[in-house]
N, C-alpha and C positions, 0 to 999 in steps of 0.2 A: 758670429757673436763676439769675436775678439775686438771689434770696433768699440764696444762698450765695456769698460772695466767692471762695472757692477750692474745688477738689474735696476738699481735706482737711477743710474745714468740713462738707461733705455726708457724707463717710465717718464723721466723728465724730458727727454728728447721728444717723446710721443705727445707730451702735453697733458699727461694724466695726473700730474701732481699739483697741489695748490701753489700759487705763486706766493712769494714772501714779499709782501708790500707793507712795511711797518715803519713808522716814524714816531719817535718820542714815546715808544711803548704802545702806540695806538695802531691797531690793524686797519689798514685802509681798504684792502680788497682781499677777498678770499675766493675769487674766481679762479678756475683752472687756467693754466698757462696756454698760450697758443703753441701748437706743435705741428706734427705731421697731420694735416687735415684728413687725408684718406684713411690713414691707420687709426686715428682716434675715432672717426665715425664708424669704422668697421668693428672696432673693439667695443664701443658703446652699444652697438646693435647686438653684438654677441653677448654682452653682459645682460641686456634686457632679456634675451632668450634664456640665458643661464639662470637668471633670477626667477624665471617661471618654472624651472624644473623642480622636482621634489627630491628630498633625501640626498642632497649634495651639499658640499662645503660652500659653494658659491651662493646657493639659495639661503643657507643659514647666515652667511655673512651679509647678504643683502637685507634680510629681515632684521638682523641685529642693528645694522646701521640706519635702516629706514626709520626706525622709531625715534632715533636721536637727531639725525641730520636731514631727513627727508629723502624721498625716492631718487631724486636726480643726483644728489651727492653720493648716495649709496651705490648707484649704478656706475658712477665714475670710479669708485673704489673697487668695485667688482671687476671693471675693465682693467684697472691697474693690476689686480691679482691675476687675471688671465694673461696679461703681458709678462708679468714676472714668472709665471709658470712656463710660458712659452720660451722665455729666455733660458731657464735652467734645462728645459727639455732639449733645446737645440744645442746648448753649450756642452752638456754632459752626456748627450745621447742616451737618455733614460726615458722610459714610458711615463705617462701621466698617472699619478696615483691620487685619487680623491681622498681628502682627509675625513670625509663623512659629515653628515648633518649634525651629529652630536659632538663635533670637535670642540666647540666652545664650552659645552657642558662638561666634557671630560677634562679640559684644560685646568679649570679651577672650580672644583665642586663646592667649596665653601662660599664662593661668590654667588653661585646659583642659589644655594640654600639661603643666604642672606637676602638676596633679591626677592625670592618667593615668600620668605617670611615677612618681609616688609610689605609686600603686596597684600598678603592675607590680613595683616594687622591694620593696613589702611582701610580694609573693608569692615573693620570693627570686630574682629575676632582675636582671641589670645592664642598664641601658638606655643606648645611645649614640644621640643624636639628630642627624639630618642633614636639611637642607632638600632636598626633592625638586625643587621648582620654582625 
């Protein structure tokens, strides 16, 4: 792993990051870059499998991104996360630790409360929030 200074360099080499194609402030293309075709194919296949698992960080990441960007963009992001994890596992000789399905909820509880409040109000209800604990 010493060939790549950061995990971002490895993800870019593998072709799992969006290309930067912009001119005069207009984005011309947001397709993923070409990279190592065998590695990218294997990682995307692994990402589809990881997206189907339950109660894992990768499944939560896929579900979160799928609603905004679509399933194909979400699976490429999950593949990039798998490669990033593999980079640190191989570089630092540490075991894989899953962050858990509730990682995004634990990260910023106020954002989750705001999103759920907005969804309930969009259905036509009024919400009053009170701390239980």
